[in-house]
ZAMARGU-4260 file (C-alpha; in steps of 0.2 Angstrom, whole numbers, plus 5000, padded with zeros to 4 digits):
<rodrens>
0) 4765/5075/4895 | 4750/5081/4906 | 4739/5084/4890 | 4739/5076/4873 | 4745/5085/4858
5) 4727/5086/4851 | 4721/5094/4867 | 4736/5107/4866 | 4731/5112/4849 | 4713/5114/4854
10) 4715/5133/4859 | 4724/5138/4844 | 4717/5146/4828 | 4719/5138/4811 | 4719/5151/4796
15) 4723/5153/4778 | 4730/5170/4771 | 4733/5175/4753 | 4750/5181/4748 | 4757/5187/4732
20) 4766/5170/4731 | 4751/5159/4735 | 4740/5155/4750 | 4749/5149/4766 | 4740/5140/4780
25) 4744/5142/4798 | 4741/5141/4816 | 4741/5155/4829 | 4740/5157/4848 | 4742/5171/4860
30) 4734/5188/4861 | 4748/5200/4860 | 4746/5214/4847 | 4763/5209/4839 | 4769/5192/4833
35) 4783/5186/4845 | 4787/5169/4838 | 4787/5160/4820 | 4789/5141/4821 | 4794/5132/4805
40) 4791/5112/4805 | 4801/5099/4797 | 4800/5088/4781 | 4788/5074/4787 | 4777/5086/4798
45) 4766/5101/4799 | 4761/5115/4810 | 4753/5102/4822 | 4770/5096/4827 | 4771/5113/4837
50) 4756/5108/4848 | 4764/5111/4865 | 4772/5128/4860 | 4755/5134/4853 | 4746/5127/4868
55) 4757/5136/4880 | 4754/5153/4871 | 4734/5151/4872 | 4727/5166/4882 | 4745/5174/4884
60) 4743/5192/4882 | 4762/5195/4879 | 4764/5182/4866 | 4758/5178/4849 | 4764/5163/4841
65) 4763/5157/4823 | 4767/5140/4815 | 4765/5138/4796 | 4761/5124/4785 | 4776/5126/4774
70) 4773/5127/4755 | 4766/5111/4748 | 4759/5106/4765 | 4741/5107/4770 | 4733/5120/4761
75) 4748/5130/4758 | 4752/5133/4740 | 4768/5123/4734 | 4783/5132/4727 | 4783/5134/4708
80) 4798/5124/4704 | 4802/5105/4704 | 4819/5107/4713 | 4817/5121/4725 | 4831/5129/4736
85) 4829/5135/4755 | 4828/5152/4748 | 4812/5149/4739 | 4804/5143/4755 | 4811/5159/4764
90) 4804/5171/4751 | 4788/5163/4754 | 4790/5165/4773 | 4793/5183/4771 | 4778/5185/4759
95) 4767/5177/4772 | 4772/5187/4787 | 4771/5203/4776 | 4753/5198/4772 | 4751/5197/4791
100) 4758/5214/4793 | 4772/5207/4804 | 4783/5222/4807 | 4793/5219/4823 | 4808/5206/4824
105) 4803/5189/4829 | 4810/5174/4837 | 4813/5163/4822 | 4812/5144/4826 | 4816/5130/4814
110) 4815/5111/4817 | 4824/5099/4806 | 4821/5104/4788 | 4813/5120/4795 | 4830/5125/4801
115) 4836/5127/4783 | 4821/5138/4779 | 4825/5149/4795 | 4842/5151/4791 | 4839/5156/4773
120) 4826/5168/4780 | 4839/5175/4792 | 4851/5178/4778 | 4838/5187/4768 | 4831/5198/4781
125) 4842/5198/4796 | 4834/5214/4803 | 4817/5205/4805 | 4824/5192/4817 | 4828/5195/4835
130) 4835/5177/4839 | 4837/5161/4828 | 4834/5144/4836 | 4837/5129/4827 | 4830/5112/4835
135) 4838/5096/4829 | 4842/5104/4813 | 4844/5096/4796 | 4860/5102/4789 | 4856/5097/4771
140) 4867/5087/4758 | 4872/5102/4747 | 4891/5100/4753 | 4890/5080/4751 | 4897/5070/4737
145) 4885/5069/4723 | 4883/5050/4726 | 4878/5053/4743 | 4865/5067/4738 | 4858/5055/4726
150) 4856/5041/4738 | 4847/5052/4751 | 4835/5060/4739 | 4831/5044/4728 | 4829/5034/4744
155) 4817/5045/4752 | 4807/5047/4736 | 4807/5028/4734 | 4800/5025/4751 | 4787/5038/4747
160) 4782/5030/4730 | 4782/5012/4738 | 4773/5016/4754 | 4763/5031/4752 | 4761/5044/4766
165) 4751/5032/4778 | 4764/5018/4775 | 4778/5029/4777 | 4771/5036/4793 | 4768/5018/4800
170) 4786/5014/4796 | 4795/5029/4802 | 4784/5038/4815 | 4793/5027/4830 | 4810/5032/4824
175) 4806/5051/4826 | 4805/5048/4846 | 4815/5040/4859 | 4810/5022/4863 | 4802/5027/4879
180) 4791/5040/4872 | 4773/5042/4876 | 4761/5031/4865 | 4751/5048/4863 | 4766/5056/4855
185) 4769/5042/4844 | 4752/5043/4837 | 4752/5062/4835 | 4769/5060/4824 | 4761/5046/4814
190) 4744/5055/4811 | 4754/5071/4806 | 4766/5062/4794 | 4751/5052/4786 | 4743/5069/4780
195) 4758/5075/4770 | 4755/5079/4752 | 4767/5068/4741 | 4770/5083/4729 | 4775/5095/4743
200) 4785/5082/4751 | 4794/5078/4735 | 4799/5096/4733 | 4805/5097/4751 | 4816/5082/4748
205) 4825/5090/4733 | 4828/5105/4744 | 4835/5094/4758 | 4846/5087/4744 | 4854/5104/4740
210) 4853/5112/4757 | 4869/5120/4765 | 4864/5125/4783 | 4882/5129/4788 | 4884/5140/4774
215) 4868/5150/4777 | 4872/5153/4794 | 4889/5161/4790 | 4880/5177/4787 | 4870/5177/4803
220) 4878/5187/4817 | 4863/5189/4829 | 4859/5177/4843 | 4859/5160/4839 | 4855/5143/4848
225) 4856/5125/4842 | 4848/5112/4852 | 4843/5093/4850 | 4840/5077/4860 | 4853/5063/4865
230) 4842/5050/4857 | 4839/5057/4840 | 4844/5045/4827 | 4840/5057/4812 | 4850/5073/4816
235) 4862/5064/4828 | 4870/5072/4843 | 4887/5071/4834 | 4880/5079/4818 | 4872/5093/4828
240) 4888/5095/4838 | 4898/5097/4822 | 4886/5110/4815 | 4887/5120/4831 | 4906/5119/4831
245) 4906/5125/4812 | 4897/5141/4817 | 4906/5144/4834 | 4891/5139/4845 | 4888/5125/4859
250) 4875/5113/4856 | 4861/5113/4869 | 4856/5095/4875 | 4837/5093/4877 | 4840/5077/4887
255) 4836/5059/4882 | 4823/5062/4868 | 4822/5059/4850 | 4820/5069/4834 | 4803/5076/4837
260) 4809/5087/4851 | 4796/5100/4851 | 4783/5087/4856 | 4794/5076/4867 | 4804/5088/4875
265) 4792/5103/4877 | 4798/5105/4895 | 4814/5110/4889 | 4810/5117/4872 | 4797/5129/4879
270) 4809/5138/4891 | 4822/5139/4878 | 4810/5149/4866 | 4804/5159/4880 | 4787/5151/4880
275) 4778/5145/4897 | 4778/5126/4901 | 4761/5117/4900 | 4755/5112/4917
</rodrens>
């Protein structure tokens, strides 16, 4: 990458807005009057994971890109139930965008767990989304056997309890990228993951456990793109191919990159989203 993730973020603005469902923290970039893109991060991440997408929008008069810190992340208020569903996050998403007076349809982009939130948001308000883009989408385990759901949920929560956010970040950050990823990207992933709030992460794990992405997408009839990397060991190419097939789409390959594709594959992700490449 020509610049570090930290430098890419330096031109954006970090804000906090009150909504009827609690405050939401977010980053924004671009000077267009109307919001054009909304970016939703994954379970072990935050708005900083969109560094190269936000950085590309800085100073662009035809773009305004928003990336939230999901409920329970950063200074965003958590959802008010112990075991939330994707719809609980989607409702807070629309409450946030309403608080920012976003009126025109946006390109809604979900990465990993954010794909479940994006799809649920599309089910609730399809008229407010012009295009849905899912990057390395987490399918959720709502359709899996109960034993598998419990194994996934309890395994993630056990790791959090035993390692804490910093320990979990040290253990898992490298697996989010391909073996040949730039060390600066590895550090960016580790730093972001180390800052997760255990309570917010716990709620997100429970949401993952009952998520049903393919089911959420059945009601969406607008433009849809599903993309992932060939070196993704979290949401594997085979899993993303199966999801795409289930919803009559063709998976777009982002090349030999890992799960944190907005960072590692920005050169492919940005044109897919309609954003400039960073030079």
